[in-house]
C-alpha positions as CSV (number, residue, x, y, z in Angstrom):
1,X,-46.4,154.2,183.2
2,X,-48.1,150.9,182.3
3,X,-47.2,151.4,178.5
4,X,-43.7,152.4,179.1
5,X,-43.1,149.3,181.5
6,X,-44.7,147.1,178.7
7,X,-42.3,148.6,176.0
8,X,-39.2,148.2,178.1
9,X,-40.2,144.6,179.1
10,X,-40.6,143.8,175.5
11,X,-37.3,145.3,174.3
12,X,-35.4,143.5,177.2
13,X,-37.3,140.2,176.4
14,X,-36.3,140.3,172.6
15,X,-33.0,139.1,171.3
16,X,-31.5,138.2,167.9
17,X,-33.0,134.7,168.1
18,X,-30.5,132.0,167.1
19,X,-32.5,128.8,167.7
20,X,-36.1,128.7,166.6
21,X,-38.7,126.0,167.6
22,X,-39.6,124.8,164.1
23,X,-42.7,123.1,165.4
24,X,-44.3,126.4,166.2
25,X,-45.7,128.6,163.6
26,X,-47.1,132.1,163.5
27,X,-50.9,132.1,163.5
28,X,-52.9,133.9,160.7
29,X,-53.6,136.7,163.2
30,X,-49.9,137.2,164.2
31,X,-48.7,137.2,160.8
32,X,-51.3,139.7,159.7
33,X,-50.4,142.0,162.7
34,X,-46.7,141.9,161.5
35,X,-47.7,142.7,157.9
36,X,-50.1,145.5,159.0
37,X,-47.3,147.0,161.1
38,X,-44.7,147.0,158.5
39,X,-47.1,148.3,155.9
40,X,-47.5,151.3,158.2
41,X,-43.6,151.9,158.5
42,X,-42.5,155.4,157.7
43,X,-40.3,156.1,154.8
44,X,-38.8,159.1,153.2
45,X,-41.7,161.0,151.3
46,X,-43.9,157.9,152.1
47,X,-42.3,156.3,148.9
48,X,-41.7,152.9,150.4
49,X,-39.0,152.0,147.7
50,X,-39.0,148.4,148.7
51,X,-40.9,145.2,148.7
52,X,-41.0,142.4,151.2
53,X,-41.1,138.7,150.5
54,X,-42.6,136.5,153.2
55,X,-41.1,133.0,152.7
56,X,-42.7,129.8,154.2
57,X,-42.1,127.2,151.4
58,X,-39.8,124.5,153.0
59,X,-37.9,123.9,149.8
60,X,-37.3,127.6,149.2
61,X,-36.2,128.0,152.9
62,X,-33.7,125.1,152.4
63,X,-32.3,126.9,149.4
64,X,-32.1,130.1,151.3
65,X,-30.4,128.4,154.3
66,X,-27.5,127.3,152.0
67,X,-27.3,130.8,150.6
68,X,-27.1,132.1,154.4
69,X,-24.1,129.8,155.0
70,X,-26.1,127.1,156.7
71,X,-27.7,129.2,159.4
72,X,-30.5,127.1,161.0
73,X,-32.8,130.2,161.5
74,X,-33.7,130.0,157.7
75,X,-35.4,126.6,158.0
76,X,-36.4,126.5,161.7
77,X,-38.1,129.9,161.8
78,X,-41.8,130.2,160.9
79,X,-41.6,132.9,158.3
80,X,-38.7,134.6,156.6
81,X,-39.1,138.2,155.8
82,X,-36.8,139.3,153.0
83,X,-36.5,143.1,152.5
84,X,-35.7,144.0,148.9
85,X,-35.2,147.4,147.4
86,X,-36.0,148.5,144.0
87,X,-32.9,148.3,141.9
88,X,-33.4,150.7,139.1
89,X,-35.4,153.5,140.8
90,X,-36.8,156.2,138.6
91,X,-39.3,159.1,138.6
92,X,-41.9,156.6,137.3
93,X,-42.0,155.2,140.8
94,X,-42.7,158.6,142.0
95,X,-45.5,158.9,139.6
96,X,-47.0,155.5,140.8
97,X,-46.8,156.8,144.4
98,X,-48.5,160.1,143.3
99,X,-51.3,158.1,141.7
100,X,-51.8,156.1,144.8
101,X,-52.1,159.3,147.0
102,X,-54.6,160.8,144.5
103,X,-56.8,157.6,144.5
104,X,-56.5,157.2,148.4
105,X,-57.4,160.7,149.2
106,X,-59.7,161.3,146.3
107,X,-57.9,164.4,144.9
108,X,-56.2,165.3,141.7
109,X,-52.5,164.9,140.9
110,X,-52.4,168.7,140.2
111,X,-53.2,169.2,144.0
112,X,-50.0,167.7,145.0
113,X,-47.9,168.8,142.0
114,X,-45.4,170.6,144.0
115,X,-44.9,167.7,146.3
116,X,-44.5,165.4,143.2
117,X,-42.1,167.7,141.6
118,X,-40.0,167.8,144.9
119,X,-39.8,164.0,145.1
120,X,-38.8,163.8,141.4
121,X,-36.1,166.4,141.9
122,X,-34.7,164.3,144.7
123,X,-34.7,161.2,142.6
124,X,-33.2,162.9,139.5
125,X,-30.4,164.4,141.6
126,X,-29.0,161.1,142.8
127,X,-27.1,158.3,141.1
128,X,-28.4,154.8,141.2
129,X,-25.8,154.0,143.7
130,X,-26.9,156.8,146.1
131,X,-30.6,155.7,145.5
132,X,-29.9,152.2,146.5
133,X,-28.3,153.4,149.7
134,X,-31.2,155.6,150.4
135,X,-33.8,152.9,149.7
136,X,-31.9,150.5,151.8
137,X,-32.1,152.9,154.7
138,X,-35.8,153.1,154.3
139,X,-36.1,149.3,154.3
140,X,-34.2,149.1,157.5
141,X,-36.8,151.6,159.0
142,X,-39.5,149.0,158.1
143,X,-37.2,146.2,159.6
144,X,-37.1,148.1,162.9
145,X,-41.0,148.4,162.9
146,X,-41.2,144.5,162.4
147,X,-38.7,144.0,165.2
148,X,-40.6,146.3,167.8
149,X,-44.1,144.8,166.8
150,X,-42.8,141.3,167.2
151,X,-41.3,142.0,170.4
152,X,-44.4,143.7,171.9
153,X,-46.4,140.5,171.0
154,X,-43.7,138.0,171.9
155,X,-42.8,136.9,168.5
156,X,-39.2,136.1,168.1
157,X,-37.2,137.5,165.3
158,X,-33.6,137.8,164.2
159,X,-32.3,140.5,161.8
160,X,-29.6,139.1,159.4
161,X,-27.2,140.5,156.9
162,X,-25.1,137.3,157.0
163,X,-26.4,136.0,153.6
164,X,-25.2,135.9,149.9
165,X,-27.5,138.7,148.5
166,X,-26.8,137.5,144.8
167,X,-27.9,133.9,145.6
168,X,-30.9,135.2,147.4
169,X,-31.9,137.3,144.5
170,X,-31.5,134.3,142.2
171,X,-33.5,131.8,144.3
172,X,-36.3,134.4,144.7
173,X,-36.3,135.6,141.2
174,X,-35.7,139.1,142.3
175,X,-33.9,140.4,139.1
176,X,-37.1,139.9,137.1
177,X,-38.9,142.0,139.7
178,X,-36.3,144.8,139.6
179,X,-35.5,144.0,143.2
180,X,-32.5,143.2,145.2
181,X,-32.2,141.8,148.7
182,X,-30.6,143.9,151.5
183,X,-31.6,142.4,154.8
184,X,-33.8,139.5,156.2
185,X,-35.6,138.7,159.4
186,X,-36.6,135.1,160.3
187,X,-39.5,135.2,162.7
188,X,-41.2,132.7,164.9
189,X,-40.7,131.3,168.3
190,X,-37.5,130.7,170.3
191,X,-36.3,127.2,171.2
192,X,-36.0,126.4,174.9
193,X,-32.6,125.2,173.9
194,X,-31.3,128.4,172.5
195,X,-28.8,129.6,175.2
196,X,-28.7,133.1,173.8
197,X,-32.1,134.0,175.5
198,X,-30.4,133.8,178.8
199,X,-27.5,136.1,178.3
200,X,-27.6,139.7,179.8
201,X,-27.7,142.4,177.1
202,X,-24.6,144.2,176.6
203,X,-25.0,147.9,175.6
204,X,-23.1,151.1,175.7
205,X,-24.0,153.2,178.9
206,X,-26.2,156.1,178.3
207,X,-23.2,158.3,179.2
208,X,-21.4,156.8,176.2
209,X,-24.2,156.5,173.8
210,X,-26.0,159.7,174.0
211,X,-24.6,163.3,173.6
212,X,-26.9,166.0,174.8
213,X,-26.4,169.4,173.2
C-alpha cells in the first residue's frame, strides 16, 4: 500500500512543466539516476534503436530554444534530453547488439543465432519508413521511463514535440551520427511562478478510457 500511494502521489504531483527555475540544477546523483533509469528502459528485442543527447551547454540551449519556437523550457530547464532514433537502420545494428549480448553474458554468437536471425528478419521485412516509426515508438518508451523516474524523485520534466526536428538535427550535428530527433524532455525544477502546477488534472474517466473484455 505504501508503494502504491507513493506512485499515485508522484503521478498526481507531476505535470508538463512550462516554467522552470533556471537557478536550480540537477545534482550529479539526480542526473545519474535518470540516466540509469533510461538505460534500463525496455525496447523491442532489447535493441534500443536510439541515442539520447543530454544538453546543458547554454549556447546550444539558446539555439535549441529558437528551433523550439521560443519556448522558455529550453533555456530555463537544467538538462534537455533529446531522444534521437537511428535514421538508416540495418542488420548491422542487430549484429552490434548481438555482439553486446555475447560479451555481456560471456556466450558465443552461435548460442543466440536463432534470436539474431529473427531480429534480422524483422529489420529486413520493413522499409526505412516503417523502421523509423518502430524506432520512434521505442524511444517513447524510454521517454516514459524518464518521466516516471523524474516524478518519483520530484524532478520536473516536460515532454515536447513542439520543435523543428530538422533544425534540432542541424544544431546537434545528428546527421553525421545517422540520427534524427523525435521528442525532447527538458528536466529540472518548477518555478513557483508556473501557474500550471496548480491546475487540476483533466483525464478521461476510467469508464471512458478502459474497455474490459
